[in-house]
Every structure is written in structure tokens, then in C-alpha cells.
The first five atom37 places (N, CA, C, CB, O) and aatype in JSON, in Angstrom:
{
  "aatype": [20, 20, 20, 20, 20, 20, 20, 20, 20, 20, 20, 20, 20, 20, 20, 20, 20, 20, 20, 20, 20, 20, 20, 20, 20, 20, 20, 20, 20, 20, 20, 20, 20, 20, 20, 20, 20, 20, 20, 20, 20, 20, 20, 20, 20, 20, 20, 20, 20, 20, 20, 20, 20, 20, 20, 20, 20, 20, 20, 20, 20, 20, 20, 20, 20, 20, 20, 20, 20, 20, 20, 20, 20, 20, 20, 20, 20, 20, 20, 20, 20, 20, 20, 20, 20, 20, 20, 20, 20, 20, 20, 20, 20, 20, 20, 20, 20, 20, 20, 20, 20, 20, 20, 20, 20, 20, 20, 20, 20, 20, 20, 20, 20, 20, 20, 20, 20, 20, 20, 20, 20, 20, 20, 20, 20, 20, 20, 20],
  "atom_mask": [
    [1, 1, 1, 1, 1],
    [1, 1, 1, 1, 1],
    [1, 1, 1, 1, 1],
    [1, 1, 1, 1, 1],
    [1, 1, 1, 1, 1],
    [1, 1, 1, 1, 1],
    [1, 1, 1, 1, 1],
    [1, 1, 1, 1, 1],
    [1, 1, 1, 1, 1],
    [1, 1, 1, 1, 1],
    [1, 1, 1, 1, 1],
    [1, 1, 1, 1, 1],
    [1, 1, 1, 1, 1],
    [1, 1, 1, 1, 1],
    [1, 1, 1, 1, 1],
    [1, 1, 1, 1, 1],
    [1, 1, 1, 1, 1],
    [1, 1, 1, 1, 1],
    [1, 1, 1, 1, 1],
    [1, 1, 1, 1, 1],
    [1, 1, 1, 1, 1],
    [1, 1, 1, 1, 1],
    [1, 1, 1, 1, 1],
    [1, 1, 1, 1, 1],
    [1, 1, 1, 1, 1],
    [1, 1, 1, 1, 1],
    [1, 1, 1, 1, 1],
    [1, 1, 1, 1, 1],
    [1, 1, 1, 1, 1],
    [1, 1, 1, 1, 1],
    [1, 1, 1, 1, 1],
    [1, 1, 1, 1, 1],
    [1, 1, 1, 1, 1],
    [1, 1, 1, 1, 1],
    [1, 1, 1, 1, 1],
    [1, 1, 1, 1, 1],
    [1, 1, 1, 1, 1],
    [1, 1, 1, 1, 1],
    [1, 1, 1, 1, 1],
    [1, 1, 1, 1, 1],
    [1, 1, 1, 1, 1],
    [1, 1, 1, 1, 1],
    [1, 1, 1, 1, 1],
    [1, 1, 1, 1, 1],
    [1, 1, 1, 1, 1],
    [1, 1, 1, 1, 1],
    [1, 1, 1, 1, 1],
    [1, 1, 1, 1, 1],
    [1, 1, 1, 1, 1],
    [1, 1, 1, 1, 1],
    [1, 1, 1, 1, 1],
    [1, 1, 1, 1, 1],
    [1, 1, 1, 1, 1],
    [1, 1, 1, 1, 1],
    [1, 1, 1, 1, 1],
    [1, 1, 1, 1, 1],
    [1, 1, 1, 1, 1],
    [1, 1, 1, 1, 1],
    [1, 1, 1, 1, 1],
    [1, 1, 1, 1, 1],
    [1, 1, 1, 1, 1],
    [1, 1, 1, 1, 1],
    [1, 1, 1, 1, 1],
    [1, 1, 1, 1, 1],
    [1, 1, 1, 1, 1],
    [1, 1, 1, 1, 1],
    [1, 1, 1, 1, 1],
    [1, 1, 1, 1, 1],
    [1, 1, 1, 1, 1],
    [1, 1, 1, 1, 1],
    [1, 1, 1, 1, 1],
    [1, 1, 1, 1, 1],
    [1, 1, 1, 1, 1],
    [1, 1, 1, 1, 1],
    [1, 1, 1, 1, 1],
    [1, 1, 1, 1, 1],
    [1, 1, 1, 1, 1],
    [1, 1, 1, 1, 1],
    [1, 1, 1, 1, 1],
    [1, 1, 1, 1, 1],
    [1, 1, 1, 1, 1],
    [1, 1, 1, 1, 1],
    [1, 1, 1, 1, 1],
    [1, 1, 1, 1, 1],
    [1, 1, 1, 1, 1],
    [1, 1, 1, 1, 1],
    [1, 1, 1, 1, 1],
    [1, 1, 1, 1, 1],
    [1, 1, 1, 1, 1],
    [1, 1, 1, 1, 1],
    [1, 1, 1, 1, 1],
    [1, 1, 1, 1, 1],
    [1, 1, 1, 1, 1],
    [1, 1, 1, 1, 1],
    [1, 1, 1, 1, 1],
    [1, 1, 1, 1, 1],
    [1, 1, 1, 1, 1],
    [1, 1, 1, 1, 1],
    [1, 1, 1, 1, 1],
    [1, 1, 1, 1, 1],
    [1, 1, 1, 1, 1],
    [1, 1, 1, 1, 1],
    [1, 1, 1, 1, 1],
    [1, 1, 1, 1, 1],
    [1, 1, 1, 1, 1],
    [1, 1, 1, 1, 1],
    [1, 1, 1, 1, 1],
    [1, 1, 1, 1, 1],
    [1, 1, 1, 1, 1],
    [1, 1, 1, 1, 1],
    [1, 1, 1, 1, 1],
    [1, 1, 1, 1, 1],
    [1, 1, 1, 1, 1],
    [1, 1, 1, 1, 1],
    [1, 1, 1, 1, 1],
    [1, 1, 1, 1, 1],
    [1, 1, 1, 1, 1],
    [1, 1, 1, 1, 1],
    [1, 1, 1, 1, 1],
    [1, 1, 1, 1, 1],
    [1, 1, 1, 1, 1],
    [1, 1, 1, 1, 1],
    [1, 1, 1, 1, 1],
    [1, 1, 1, 1, 1],
    [1, 1, 1, 1, 1],
    [1, 1, 1, 1, 1],
    [1, 1, 1, 1, 1],
    [1, 1, 1, 1, 1]
  ],
  "atom_positions": [
    [[7.01, -14.98, 12.14], [6.21, -14.81, 10.94], [4.94, -14.07, 11.32], [5.89, -16.17, 10.26], [4.24, -14.46, 12.26]],
    [[4.64, -13.01, 10.61], [3.49, -12.19, 10.96], [2.22, -12.6, 10.23], [3.79, -10.75, 10.68], [1.16, -12.02, 10.46]],
    [[2.31, -13.57, 9.36], [1.14, -13.96, 8.58], [0.43, -15.15, 9.19], [1.53, -14.28, 7.16], [1.07, -16.1, 9.63]],
    [[-0.88, -15.08, 9.22], [-1.69, -16.19, 9.7], [-2.29, -16.95, 8.53], [-2.78, -15.69, 10.64], [-2.97, -17.96, 8.73]],
    [[-2.06, -16.49, 7.33], [-2.69, -17.09, 6.16], [-1.93, -18.31, 5.68], [-2.8, -16.07, 5.05], [-0.7, -18.28, 5.56]],
    [[-2.64, -19.35, 5.41], [-2.06, -20.62, 4.99], [-1.29, -20.45, 3.69], [-3.14, -21.67, 4.83], [-0.23, -21.05, 3.53]],
    [[-1.8, -19.65, 2.76], [-1.16, -19.49, 1.46], [0.25, -18.94, 1.59], [-1.99, -18.58, 0.58], [1.17, -19.41, 0.92]],
    [[0.43, -17.96, 2.44], [1.74, -17.35, 2.63], [2.66, -18.32, 3.36], [1.63, -16.02, 3.41], [3.83, -18.46, 3.01]],
    [[2.13, -18.99, 4.38], [2.94, -19.96, 5.13], [3.42, -21.08, 4.23], [2.14, -20.53, 6.3], [4.57, -21.52, 4.34]],
    [[2.55, -21.57, 3.33], [2.93, -22.64, 2.42], [4.02, -22.18, 1.47], [1.72, -23.12, 1.63], [4.95, -22.93, 1.19]],
    [[3.92, -20.95, 0.96], [4.94, -20.44, 0.06], [6.29, -20.33, 0.78], [4.53, -19.08, -0.5], [7.32, -20.71, 0.23]],
    [[6.26, -19.82, 2.0], [7.49, -19.62, 2.76], [8.17, -20.95, 3.07], [7.19, -18.86, 4.06], [9.39, -21.02, 3.12]],
    [[7.39, -22.01, 3.28], [7.96, -23.31, 3.62], [8.63, -24.0, 2.44], [6.88, -24.2, 4.17], [9.43, -24.91, 2.65]],
    [[8.33, -23.58, 1.21], [8.9, -24.24, 0.04], [10.37, -23.91, -0.19], [8.11, -23.87, -1.17], [11.09, -24.7, -0.8]],
    [[10.82, -22.77, 0.29], [12.21, -22.38, 0.1], [12.8, -21.94, 1.43], [12.33, -21.25, -0.95], [12.09, -21.43, 2.3]],
    [[14.08, -22.14, 1.57], [14.73, -21.76, 2.83], [14.82, -20.24, 2.94], [16.14, -22.38, 2.92], [14.71, -19.52, 1.95]],
    [[15.01, -19.78, 4.16], [15.13, -18.35, 4.42], [16.3, -17.76, 3.64], [15.29, -18.08, 5.92], [16.2, -16.66, 3.1]],
    [[17.4, -18.47, 3.59], [18.59, -17.97, 2.88], [18.32, -17.8, 1.39], [19.76, -18.93, 3.08], [18.73, -16.8, 0.79]],
    [[17.63, -18.77, 0.78], [17.29, -18.67, -0.64], [16.4, -17.46, -0.91], [16.59, -19.95, -1.12], [16.61, -16.72, -1.87]],
    [[15.4, -17.26, -0.05], [14.48, -16.14, -0.22], [15.19, -14.81, 0.0], [13.31, -16.27, 0.74], [14.94, -13.85, -0.72]],
    [[16.08, -14.75, 0.99], [16.83, -13.52, 1.24], [17.74, -13.19, 0.06], [17.66, -13.65, 2.53], [17.87, -12.03, -0.34]],
    [[18.38, -14.21, -0.48], [19.26, -14.02, -1.63], [18.46, -13.5, -2.83], [19.98, -15.33, -1.99], [18.92, -12.6, -3.54]],
    [[17.3, -14.07, -3.07], [16.47, -13.66, -4.21], [15.98, -12.22, -4.03], [15.28, -14.61, -4.38], [15.99, -11.45, -4.99]],
    [[15.55, -11.86, -2.84], [15.05, -10.49, -2.63], [16.18, -9.48, -2.78], [14.4, -10.36, -1.24], [15.98, -8.41, -3.37]],
    [[17.36, -9.79, -2.26], [18.48, -8.84, -2.41], [18.92, -8.75, -3.86], [19.66, -9.25, -1.53], [19.32, -7.68, -4.31]],
    [[18.86, -9.85, -4.59], [19.19, -9.83, -6.01], [18.19, -8.96, -6.78], [19.2, -11.26, -6.59], [18.58, -8.18, -7.65]],
    [[16.9, -9.09, -6.44], [15.88, -8.27, -7.1], [16.07, -6.79, -6.78], [14.47, -8.72, -6.67], [15.88, -5.94, -7.65]],
    [[16.46, -6.48, -5.55], [16.69, -5.08, -5.18], [17.92, -4.51, -5.88], [16.86, -4.95, -3.66], [17.92, -3.35, -6.28]],
    [[18.96, -5.33, -6.04], [20.16, -4.88, -6.74], [19.91, -4.69, -8.23], [21.3, -5.86, -6.54], [20.42, -3.74, -8.83]],
    [[19.14, -5.59, -8.83], [18.84, -5.5, -10.26], [17.9, -4.34, -10.58], [18.23, -6.8, -10.76], [17.96, -3.77, -11.66]],
    [[17.03, -4.0, -9.65], [16.01, -2.97, -9.86], [16.12, -1.94, -8.74], [14.58, -3.59, -9.92], [15.35, -1.98, -7.79]],
    [[17.06, -1.03, -8.87], [17.29, -0.02, -7.83], [16.03, 0.8, -7.58], [18.45, 0.9, -8.23], [15.38, 1.26, -8.52]],
    [[15.69, 0.98, -6.32], [14.52, 1.77, -5.95], [13.21, 1.04, -6.04], [14.46, 2.96, -6.8], [12.15, 1.63, -5.83]],
    [[13.25, -0.24, -6.35], [12.02, -1.03, -6.45], [11.91, -1.97, -5.26], [11.99, -1.84, -7.77], [12.9, -2.32, -4.64]],
    [[10.7, -2.35, -4.96], [10.38, -3.2, -3.81], [10.17, -4.63, -4.3], [9.13, -2.68, -3.05], [9.39, -4.85, -5.23]],
    [[10.85, -5.62, -3.7], [10.58, -7.01, -4.06], [9.31, -7.5, -3.37], [11.78, -7.92, -3.68], [9.16, -7.37, -2.16]],
    [[8.41, -8.06, -4.14], [7.13, -8.52, -3.6], [6.78, -9.88, -4.18], [6.01, -7.5, -3.9], [7.18, -10.23, -5.29]],
    [[6.03, -10.63, -3.4], [5.5, -11.93, -3.84], [3.99, -11.79, -3.89], [5.95, -13.1, -2.87], [3.36, -11.41, -2.9]],
    [[3.41, -12.1, -5.04], [1.97, -12.02, -5.25], [1.39, -13.43, -5.21], [1.63, -11.31, -6.6], [1.68, -14.25, -6.08]],
    [[0.59, -13.7, -4.2], [-0.04, -15.01, -4.04], [-1.55, -14.86, -4.16], [0.34, -15.65, -2.68], [-2.08, -13.76, -4.03]],
    [[-2.23, -15.96, -4.4], [-3.69, -15.88, -4.45], [-4.29, -16.78, -3.39], [-4.21, -16.27, -5.84], [-3.73, -17.83, -3.04]],
    [[-5.43, -16.35, -2.88], [-6.16, -17.14, -1.89], [-6.6, -18.45, -2.53], [-7.39, -16.36, -1.34], [-6.83, -18.52, -3.74]],
    [[-6.7, -19.48, -1.73], [-7.08, -20.8, -2.26], [-8.41, -20.77, -3.0], [-7.14, -21.82, -1.14], [-8.59, -21.49, -3.98]],
    [[-9.33, -19.97, -2.53], [-10.65, -19.93, -3.16], [-10.72, -18.95, -4.33], [-11.69, -19.55, -2.13], [-11.75, -18.86, -4.99]],
    [[-9.66, -18.23, -4.59], [-9.64, -17.25, -5.69], [-9.48, -17.98, -7.02], [-8.5, -16.22, -5.49], [-8.61, -18.83, -7.17]],
    [[-10.33, -17.64, -7.98], [-10.29, -18.29, -9.29], [-9.57, -17.47, -10.35], [-11.69, -18.58, -9.76], [-9.38, -17.95, -11.47]],
    [[-9.16, -16.27, -10.04], [-8.44, -15.44, -11.01], [-7.05, -16.01, -11.24], [-8.35, -13.98, -10.52], [-6.43, -16.57, -10.34]],
    [[-6.58, -15.85, -12.46], [-5.23, -16.26, -12.8], [-4.31, -15.06, -12.6], [-5.14, -16.81, -14.26], [-4.53, -14.0, -13.2]],
    [[-3.3, -15.23, -11.78], [-2.37, -14.13, -11.52], [-1.32, -14.06, -12.62], [-1.69, -14.31, -10.14], [-0.87, -15.09, -13.13]],
    [[-0.93, -12.85, -12.99], [0.02, -12.69, -14.1], [1.42, -13.18, -13.75], [0.08, -11.24, -14.51], [2.07, -13.82, -14.58]],
    [[1.89, -12.9, -12.57], [3.24, -13.28, -12.14], [3.2, -13.56, -10.64], [4.29, -12.16, -12.47], [2.2, -13.28, -9.97]],
    [[4.29, -14.12, -10.14], [4.33, -14.36, -8.7], [5.32, -13.41, -8.02], [4.71, -15.81, -8.41], [5.06, -12.94, -6.91]],
    [[6.44, -13.13, -8.67], [7.43, -12.22, -8.09], [7.37, -10.89, -8.84], [8.87, -12.82, -8.16], [7.35, -10.85, -10.07]],
    [[7.32, -9.81, -8.07], [7.21, -8.48, -8.64], [8.29, -7.56, -8.1], [5.83, -7.88, -8.36], [8.72, -7.7, -6.96]],
    [[8.73, -6.63, -8.93], [9.55, -5.51, -8.48], [8.68, -4.28, -8.68], [10.93, -5.4, -9.27], [8.39, -3.88, -9.81]],
    [[8.25, -3.68, -7.56], [7.28, -2.6, -7.61], [7.94, -1.28, -7.26], [6.11, -2.87, -6.65], [8.76, -1.2, -6.35]],
    [[7.58, -0.24, -8.0], [8.07, 1.1, -7.7], [7.55, 1.54, -6.34], [7.65, 2.11, -8.81], [6.34, 1.46, -6.09]],
    [[8.42, 1.99, -5.46], [8.04, 2.36, -4.11], [7.14, 3.57, -4.02], [9.25, 2.6, -3.32], [6.41, 3.72, -3.04]],
    [[7.18, 4.45, -5.03], [6.33, 5.64, -5.0], [4.9, 5.34, -5.45], [6.92, 6.72, -5.88], [4.02, 6.2, -5.36]],
    [[4.67, 4.14, -5.91], [3.35, 3.72, -6.37], [2.41, 3.58, -5.17], [3.43, 2.38, -7.14], [2.84, 3.21, -4.08]],
    [[1.13, 3.89, -5.36], [0.15, 3.7, -4.3], [-0.51, 2.33, -4.44], [-0.92, 4.83, -4.32], [-0.39, 1.67, -5.48]],
    [[-1.18, 1.92, -3.41], [-1.91, 0.64, -3.45], [-2.99, 0.68, -4.53], [-2.54, 0.33, -2.06], [-3.23, -0.32, -5.21]],
    [[-3.62, 1.83, -4.69], [-4.65, 1.98, -5.72], [-4.09, 1.81, -7.12], [-5.32, 3.33, -5.61], [-4.73, 1.18, -7.97]],
    [[-2.91, 2.36, -7.38], [-2.32, 2.22, -8.71], [-1.84, 0.79, -8.94], [-1.16, 3.21, -8.89], [-1.85, 0.32, -10.08]],
    [[-1.41, 0.1, -7.9], [-1.05, -1.31, -8.05], [-2.29, -2.13, -8.39], [-0.39, -1.86, -6.76], [-2.25, -2.98, -9.28]],
    [[-3.4, -1.88, -7.68], [-4.65, -2.59, -7.99], [-5.09, -2.31, -9.42], [-5.75, -2.19, -7.0], [-5.54, -3.22, -10.12]],
    [[-4.98, -1.06, -9.85], [-5.35, -0.7, -11.22], [-4.51, -1.48, -12.22], [-5.19, 0.81, -11.44], [-5.04, -2.02, -13.19]],
    [[-3.19, -1.54, -11.99], [-2.3, -2.25, -12.91], [-2.6, -3.74, -12.93], [-0.83, -2.01, -12.51], [-2.62, -4.36, -14.0]],
    [[-2.85, -4.33, -11.77], [-3.18, -5.76, -11.72], [-4.49, -6.05, -12.43], [-3.26, -6.23, -10.27], [-4.58, -7.01, -13.19]],
    [[-5.49, -5.22, -12.18], [-6.8, -5.42, -12.84], [-6.67, -5.32, -14.35], [-7.82, -4.39, -12.33], [-7.27, -6.1, -15.08]],
    [[-5.89, -4.34, -14.81], [-5.71, -4.15, -16.25], [-4.97, -5.33, -16.87], [-4.95, -2.85, -16.52], [-5.34, -5.81, -17.94]],
    [[-3.93, -5.8, -16.19], [-3.14, -6.91, -16.69], [-3.92, -8.21, -16.69], [-1.88, -7.07, -15.87], [-3.71, -9.07, -17.55]],
    [[-4.84, -8.36, -15.72], [-5.64, -9.59, -15.6], [-6.92, -9.52, -16.42], [-5.98, -9.85, -14.15], [-7.68, -10.49, -16.44]],
    [[-7.18, -8.41, -17.08], [-8.38, -8.2, -17.91], [-9.66, -8.4, -17.1], [-8.37, -9.16, -19.1], [-10.58, -9.08, -17.56]],
    [[-9.73, -7.81, -15.92], [-10.94, -7.91, -15.1], [-11.94, -6.84, -15.53], [-10.6, -7.77, -13.6], [-11.56, -5.73, -15.88]],
    [[-13.21, -7.2, -15.48], [-14.26, -6.25, -15.79], [-14.55, -5.4, -14.56], [-15.55, -6.98, -16.27], [-14.15, -5.77, -13.46]],
    [[-15.23, -4.26, -14.73], [-15.54, -3.42, -13.57], [-16.39, -4.13, -12.51], [-16.26, -2.18, -14.02], [-16.35, -3.76, -11.34]],
    [[-17.14, -5.14, -12.9], [-17.99, -5.85, -11.94], [-17.23, -6.92, -11.15], [-19.16, -6.48, -12.66], [-17.77, -7.47, -10.19]],
    [[-16.0, -7.22, -11.54], [-15.21, -8.24, -10.84], [-14.37, -7.56, -9.76], [-14.31, -9.03, -11.83], [-13.59, -6.65, -10.04]],
    [[-14.53, -8.01, -8.53], [-13.8, -7.42, -7.42], [-12.43, -8.06, -7.23], [-14.6, -7.54, -6.13], [-12.28, -9.27, -7.41]],
    [[-11.45, -7.26, -6.88], [-10.11, -7.76, -6.58], [-9.63, -7.07, -5.3], [-9.12, -7.5, -7.77], [-9.67, -5.85, -5.19]],
    [[-9.19, -7.86, -4.35], [-8.69, -7.34, -3.09], [-7.27, -7.84, -2.88], [-9.61, -7.76, -1.92], [-6.98, -9.01, -3.14]],
    [[-6.4, -6.98, -2.43], [-5.03, -7.36, -2.13], [-4.78, -7.11, -0.65], [-4.0, -6.57, -3.02], [-4.84, -5.98, -0.17]],
    [[-4.51, -8.19, 0.06], [-4.26, -8.13, 1.5], [-2.77, -8.14, 1.77], [-4.95, -9.3, 2.22], [-2.01, -8.85, 1.11]],
    [[-2.36, -7.35, 2.74], [-1.0, -7.36, 3.22], [-1.07, -7.6, 4.72], [-0.23, -6.03, 2.87], [-1.69, -6.82, 5.46]],
    [[-0.43, -8.67, 5.16], [-0.42, -8.99, 6.59], [-1.83, -9.04, 7.17], [0.42, -7.96, 7.35], [-2.1, -8.44, 8.21]],
    [[-2.71, -9.75, 6.5], [-4.09, -9.96, 6.94], [-4.93, -8.69, 6.99], [-4.08, -10.59, 8.3], [-5.98, -8.69, 7.63]],
    [[-4.52, -7.64, 6.34], [-5.29, -6.4, 6.33], [-5.43, -5.89, 4.9], [-4.63, -5.34, 7.23], [-4.63, -6.19, 4.02]],
    [[-6.47, -5.1, 4.71], [-6.66, -4.4, 3.43], [-6.07, -3.0, 3.59], [-8.19, -4.34, 3.01], [-6.63, -2.18, 4.31]],
    [[-4.95, -2.72, 2.94], [-4.38, -1.37, 3.08], [-5.22, -0.33, 2.35], [-2.95, -1.35, 2.54], [-5.93, -0.64, 1.39]],
    [[-5.13, 0.9, 2.82], [-5.86, 1.99, 2.17], [-5.29, 2.2, 0.77], [-5.76, 3.3, 3.01], [-4.1, 1.99, 0.53]],
    [[-6.15, 2.61, -0.16], [-5.73, 2.77, -1.54], [-4.72, 3.89, -1.75], [-6.93, 3.01, -2.4], [-3.97, 3.86, -2.72]],
    [[-4.68, 4.86, -0.85], [-3.73, 5.96, -1.01], [-2.41, 5.69, -0.29], [-4.34, 7.25, -0.5], [-1.56, 6.58, -0.23]],
    [[-2.22, 4.49, 0.26], [-0.97, 4.14, 0.95], [0.13, 3.91, -0.07], [-1.17, 2.88, 1.82], [-0.05, 3.21, -1.06]],
    [[1.3, 4.54, 0.19], [2.45, 4.32, -0.68], [3.04, 2.95, -0.4], [3.52, 5.44, -0.5], [3.12, 2.53, 0.76]],
    [[3.46, 2.25, -1.45], [3.98, 0.91, -1.28], [5.3, 0.91, -0.52], [4.17, 0.24, -2.63], [5.62, -0.06, 0.17]],
    [[6.08, 1.99, -0.63], [7.33, 2.05, 0.15], [7.02, 2.08, 1.65], [8.15, 3.3, -0.25], [7.74, 1.46, 2.43]],
    [[5.97, 2.78, 2.05], [5.57, 2.81, 3.46], [5.06, 1.44, 3.92], [4.49, 3.88, 3.69], [5.38, 0.98, 5.01]],
    [[4.27, 0.8, 3.06], [3.76, -0.54, 3.38], [4.9, -1.55, 3.47], [2.74, -1.0, 2.32], [4.89, -2.44, 4.32]],
    [[5.89, -1.39, 2.59], [7.04, -2.29, 2.61], [7.8, -2.15, 3.93], [7.98, -2.0, 1.42], [8.15, -3.15, 4.55]],
    [[8.06, -0.94, 4.34], [8.8, -0.73, 5.59], [8.02, -1.27, 6.79], [9.09, 0.76, 5.8], [8.62, -1.75, 7.76]],
    [[6.73, -1.2, 6.73], [5.91, -1.66, 7.85], [5.69, -3.17, 7.86], [4.57, -0.97, 7.82], [5.68, -3.78, 8.93]],
    [[5.52, -3.78, 6.68], [5.1, -5.18, 6.61], [6.09, -6.14, 5.98], [3.83, -5.26, 5.88], [5.75, -7.32, 5.81]],
    [[7.27, -5.71, 5.62], [8.19, -6.65, 4.96], [8.58, -7.77, 5.93], [9.46, -5.91, 4.47], [8.66, -7.57, 7.14]],
    [[8.81, -8.92, 5.35], [9.21, -10.08, 6.15], [10.73, -10.08, 6.3], [8.73, -11.39, 5.49], [11.42, -9.29, 5.66]],
    [[11.23, -10.96, 7.14], [12.67, -11.01, 7.39], [13.46, -11.42, 6.15], [12.95, -11.96, 8.51], [14.67, -11.18, 6.08]],
    [[12.8, -12.04, 5.18], [13.5, -12.42, 3.95], [13.61, -11.26, 2.96], [12.79, -13.58, 3.29], [14.26, -11.39, 1.93]],
    [[12.98, -10.12, 3.26], [13.07, -8.94, 2.41], [11.92, -8.78, 1.43], [14.33, -8.99, 1.66], [11.89, -7.79, 0.69]],
    [[10.99, -9.71, 1.4], [9.85, -9.63, 0.49], [8.63, -9.02, 1.19], [9.5, -11.02, -0.06], [8.47, -9.14, 2.4]],
    [[7.8, -8.37, 0.39], [6.49, -7.93, 0.82], [5.5, -8.93, 0.23], [6.17, -6.44, 0.36], [5.43, -9.07, -0.99]],
    [[4.75, -9.62, 1.07], [3.82, -10.64, 0.6], [2.43, -10.04, 0.41], [3.76, -11.83, 1.58], [1.86, -9.45, 1.33]],
    [[1.91, -10.19, -0.8], [0.59, -9.68, -1.18], [-0.31, -10.88, -1.47], [0.68, -8.72, -2.42], [0.09, -11.79, -2.2]],
    [[-1.5, -10.89, -0.92], [-2.43, -11.99, -1.14], [-3.66, -11.46, -1.86], [-2.82, -12.67, 0.2], [-4.35, -10.56, -1.37]],
    [[-3.94, -12.02, -3.03], [-5.09, -11.6, -3.84], [-6.3, -12.49, -3.53], [-4.76, -11.66, -5.35], [-6.19, -13.71, -3.4]],
    [[-7.42, -11.84, -3.41], [-8.7, -12.53, -3.22], [-9.72, -11.81, -4.07], [-9.13, -12.57, -1.69], [-9.5, -10.68, -4.51]],
    [[-10.84, -12.46, -4.32], [-11.88, -11.77, -5.08], [-13.17, -11.7, -4.29], [-12.12, -12.46, -6.42], [-13.29, -12.28, -3.21]],
    [[-14.1, -11.0, -4.84], [-15.33, -10.64, -4.14], [-16.11, -11.84, -3.65], [-16.19, -9.81, -5.04], [-16.78, -11.74, -2.62]],
    [[-16.04, -12.94, -4.34], [-16.85, -14.09, -3.97], [-16.27, -14.88, -2.79], [-17.0, -15.0, -5.16], [-16.92, -15.81, -2.31]],
    [[-15.07, -14.52, -2.32], [-14.48, -15.21, -1.18], [-15.28, -14.86, 0.08], [-12.98, -14.83, -1.01], [-15.22, -13.73, 0.56]],
    [[-16.01, -15.83, 0.59], [-16.82, -15.6, 1.77], [-16.22, -16.35, 2.95], [-18.29, -16.03, 1.53], [-15.7, -17.45, 2.8]],
    [[-16.29, -15.75, 4.12], [-15.78, -16.39, 5.3], [-14.27, -16.35, 5.42], [-16.22, -17.78, 5.33], [-13.71, -16.95, 6.34]],
    [[-13.6, -15.65, 4.53], [-12.15, -15.61, 4.54], [-11.64, -14.67, 5.61], [-11.61, -15.19, 3.18], [-10.64, -14.94, 6.27]],
    [[-12.33, -13.57, 5.78], [-11.97, -12.57, 6.78], [-13.21, -12.15, 7.54], [-11.28, -11.35, 6.13], [-14.33, -12.24, 7.02]],
    [[-13.03, -11.7, 8.73], [-14.14, -11.18, 9.52], [-14.48, -9.79, 9.01], [-13.79, -11.15, 11.03], [-13.68, -8.87, 9.13]],
    [[-15.67, -9.64, 8.46], [-16.07, -8.36, 7.89], [-17.18, -7.7, 8.67], [-16.5, -8.55, 6.47], [-17.81, -6.77, 8.17]],
    [[-17.43, -8.16, 9.89], [-18.49, -7.54, 10.7], [-18.12, -6.12, 11.07], [-18.76, -8.36, 11.97], [-16.95, -5.82, 11.34]],
    [[-19.1, -5.26, 11.1], [-18.9, -3.89, 11.51], [-19.52, -3.73, 12.89], [-19.53, -2.88, 10.49], [-20.68, -4.07, 13.11]],
    [[-18.74, -3.22, 13.8], [-19.21, -3.08, 15.18], [-19.78, -1.72, 15.4], [-18.09, -3.33, 16.17], [-20.22, -1.41, 16.51]]
  ]
}
């Protein structure tokens, strides 16, 4: 498991690997060309997430995914939203298909973790 985040580990422990693999392959078969993803929120995040399982177009960029999530969640411009993949903040111009190939888990899902601006101490943000 490549994730160090408790939220992702807790989600993964709730269902067996076989169940998760079956669900991701079913999502890929039902939505050809789409990426199966799980959207989780950080424990300290107070935003309400619209859904937990997503089928995302692979040609979409991280920036367009953030835009769609912000619009769906009715966030104001002053409210920050961050989506982490594998403990990192991907660049906004990264294609989701590239991120999927790089960070997908063995069950076939891409795990996305949402956090907001007020989350302090969650990640090391020091600049060297």
C-alpha cells in the first residue's frame, strides 16, 4: 500500500481486495475510457463531498477536476480545496490518465483525498 494516510487505509480495510477489484473492473466496463476513483475527505475537512466513487474521464486535467468538484460543492472563491493523490498535490495541468497509471492501487482505484485550507499540520509545507 502506497498510502500513509489514515483515511485511505481505513477505507481500504472496510472491504476485501477482491470486492474492490470487482467494483473497479465493473466501473471500467460500464464506463469505457473512464478512470475509477474513490474520493475521500481528510478527518479535519468539514466540506461535504458529493459522492465517494467516481468515474472520471482520463483526458481531464487535475485543474478541471478541481473546478468540477468546487462547482458541485458550491464553494466560494475564498474557500480552498486541495486534492491529494498518494500524499502529494499533483500539478493542475496533469492529465488524470497519467496520474492513474502512476498512482493506481492494486485494486484498480485511484484514491483522491480532499482537504481544505484550514487543515493545519496535515502535511509538511516547509520550503527549504
